[in-house]
C-alpha positions, 0 to 999 in steps of 0.5 A, a space after each residue: 500500500 502507498 502512503 495515505 493522503 493526509 487531509 487537514 481541515 481547519 474549521 468544524 462548523 459548515 464548510 469544513 465538515 461538508 468537505 470532509 464528508 465528501 472527501 471521505 466518500 471519494 477517498 476511503 483510505 485518506 486520513 482526514 482530520 478536522 481542527 476546531 477551537 470550540 467544543 460544539 461542531 457541525 451545528 446549524 447556526 442559522 437556527 439560533 433565532 428559531 431556538 430563541 423563539 422556542 420553535 427549536 427545542 434546544 441545541 441538540 436539534 441544531 446538531 442532529 442528523 435528519 434521522 435523529 442521531 447527534 453529529 458529535 465526535 463519536 458520530 464523525 468517528 464511527 459513521 464517517 471515519 473522520 477524526 476531530 480535534 476540538 479545543 485545539 487552536 491552529 496557530 500557524 501554517 508552514 507552507 514549505 514543510 506542509 505543517 500546521 502548528 497547533 495548541 491544545 487548549 486543554 493542556 497547553 501543549 503545542 505540536 505540529 500536524 503534517 498535511 498533504 492538502 489543507 482546507 481553511 474553513 475558518 469562518 467569520 468573526 462577529 463585528 463589534 463596533 468600537 462603542 464605549 461599554 461594549 464589553 459590559 456583562 449585559 452585551 452579547 453577540 449571537 454567533 455561537 450556540 453558547 451566545 443563544 444559550 446566554 440570551 435565552 437565560 437572560 430573558 428567562 431571568 427577566 430581561 424584558 427591555 432588549 436593544 438590538 444594534 443592527 437592522 440586518 438579517 440577524 438583527 431582525 430575526 432575533 427581534 422577531 424571535 424575542 418580541 412579545 406584547 410585554 417585552 420591549 424590543 428595540 432595533 437601532 440601525 445606523 442606515 436610513 432603512 432596515 436591511 440596507 444590504 438586501 432590499 431597496 427602500 420601498 420594500 424595506 418599509 414594508 418590513 419595518 411596518 411588519 416589525 412595528 405591528 408586532 411590538 418592535 420599535 425601529 430606529 433607523 438613521 441612528 447610532 448607539 454612542 455608548 452603553 453604560 453599565 451601572 449598579 446591579 447590572 442596569 444598563 443605559 444606552 446612549 443615542 443621539 438626544 436620547 437614553 434608553 434603560 435596557 436589560 440586554 444589548 445584542 450586537 448584530 452588526 454583521 461579520 468579518 472574514 476570519 483570515 488571520 491564519 491565511 494572512 500570517 502564512 502569506 496567502 493572498 487576500 482579496 479586495 473584500 478582505 476575505 481569502 482569494 480563491 480560484 474557480 476550484 476554491 484553491 488559494 494562492 498555495 496549490 495545496 491549500 483550499 478555502 471555503 465558507 465565510 472566510 472566502 471571497 466570491 465572484 458575483 455572477 451578475 456584476 462579475 466583481 468580487 464580493 463578500 456575502 457569507 451564507 450557510 448555503 454557500 459554505 455547504 456548496 463550497 465544502 462539497 466542491 472542495 471535497 471533490 477537488 481533494 479527490 482530484 475531480 477538478 470541480 468548479 464553483 462558479 460564484 454567487 448571486 447573493 441570494 438571501 431570504 428571511 422570515 419575520 413574523 408573517 412576512 417572507 422576503 429576500 433578494 437575488 442579484 442586484 438591487 436597483 441601488 447596486 445596479 445604478 452604482 455599477 453604471 447599468 442603464 436600469 429599468 425597474 418594476 414593482 408589482 403586487 400579486 397573489 401566490 395562488 388562485 384568488 378563490 383558494 382559501 389560503 391564498 397570500 399576496 406579496 410584492 416583487 421588484 425586478 431590476 433589468 438592463 434597459 438596453 439588453 432587457 436582461 434581468 439583473 435582480 429581484 426582490 420579494 416581500 409579503 406574507 405569501 409564498 414568495 421564496 419559490 418565485 425568488 428561486 426561479 428568478 435566481 436561476 433565470 438571472 444566473 443563466 443570463 435570461 432576458 425578460 422575454 425568456 423568463 416570461 415564457 418559462 413553463 411553470 407549474 400551475 394548480 389553484 393551491 400553488 399559483 395563478 394561471 400566469 404565475 405572479 413572478 411571470 406577471 411581474 416580468 410581463 408588467 416590466 415588459 409592458 413598461 419597456 414597450 411603452 404600453 404601461 406608464 407607471 410611477 414608483 413609490 418614490 416618484 409618487 411621493 415626489 408628485 404628491 409633494 410637488 404637484 397640488 393639481 395631481 389627481 388620484 383616480 381610485 378604480 377599486 370597488 366601493 367595498 374595497 375603498 370602504 375596507 381600506 380608504 386612501 387619505 390623499 387629497 384630490 381623489 376621484 373614486 370611479 370603479 373600473 367597471 364604471 369608468 368607460 361610462 363616466 369618462 366625462 367626470 375625469 378632468 383633462 389637463 391634469 396629471 392622473 395617477 390610477 390606483 387599485 388593489 394590485 395594480 392590474 385594474 390601474 393599468 386597465 384604467 390607464 389604457 382606457 384613459 389613454 385611448 380616450 385622449 388623456 395624455 398624462 396618465 400613470 399607474 401607481 406600481 404595486 397598488 394599495 398592497 404595495 403601498 407602505 402606510 408610512 410612505 408619506 412620512 418625511 424621509 421614509 423613501 
């Protein structure tokens, strides 16, 4: 027998164990060792907010297999023939000798471990902003299972005034998990909107309203200046012109790639600050691979390097690395930056580029904001939501999609992610053969309806205004006429409070055209936008020359839209 291949993997949470498991299936004789400084391995960190909410019974659920066994050291040893060395710190890498310097955190002894191939799956480190008082006893992050245990204990002991620094995905998921009518949960975000890296402002407003409806106080455009801990552990959070007394502060300001080992041994670091890898996920050293939250990726729309740490990416990359450890030459193409979330009754997410990102990159952008139903209107469990599409006005190629609403929207986002990754145009997406039955979709799926709406806009049939444009018109044009073409019952259930309204149901509009004044800018409004478009076409055909539709209709209209600075 020849020499056994020695594979050493640093990092035992997501990408590392996945690479090890794949490599073991392909290399039954290899020696595979995973190094991790912690005690808990291969856990589902994305489930930590669910654990806080009580939907996941405990840590065991986050470390179990689909068939009920715990993924602990014995499981990895007996089922996978993979050796774990926990409570072990990787202190350095000798590229020439092919050795990793290790420190046993239990007995303090240092030793060397040789490798033929090395995998860096060192993950990321929570970013804690340099704010006075962040080292206090009542301040924590939510990154490791023990952080969740700490938060759960604090809440159980009576921490009912909780402040979360950061309005990104983790911050909102934690807020949604902890909020109750009797608990004061406040989210502070320094950007002017929630989810600033994920959604454009009009969709973020819908998320904000969902949070505030469910007992979460949202403060955007503000920064925490200091956290002061007084007697008996009581804390005072200092904000611009305000102070809040709280029992617990949770820092959710994102993460930074853990690249110390890579930097110190001379591996190339990318422009985003994460480890640079090639299409095979090799680092600048051909014997070292890297995967997961420590790695820089190529964005498949822009072609630019990005840092978007996601568990889905880490696991996919782990599989690619495992294949390449066995010599398969498998490639990882890059990412779309697809991220999804659920807060309370709201689902949402993004794939590709937002409008803001596309404009910053110099694309000639055209967008569409459409509301729709996720199943037949007569199906008793139907839901609704909004879809925003971003496309290149010249090539008609889709660049990005965003969704928000209580309906089944993630299915649509995945379709858009696939189409955009394959370079599809609007026309190509509109022709997709998707499944239809009343419980699952409308005859023309809401995603395809959103594409057709954007096509109508590019072809000149649909003249519409975005929420931002609508707000600007309300502020600047006192002669603006808002034509509400909903039924009287719909208006009674949800009346609009705008000035200069005219209410004519669509089914009466053709016979009442004489009531609509000419010479005014007219915005047609309905529930979803479909009847608004019909009304615009009727009026345009009758000689009205300045008629537009409010994109998204009433369903897509945030109640707070009229507030100063909300868009």
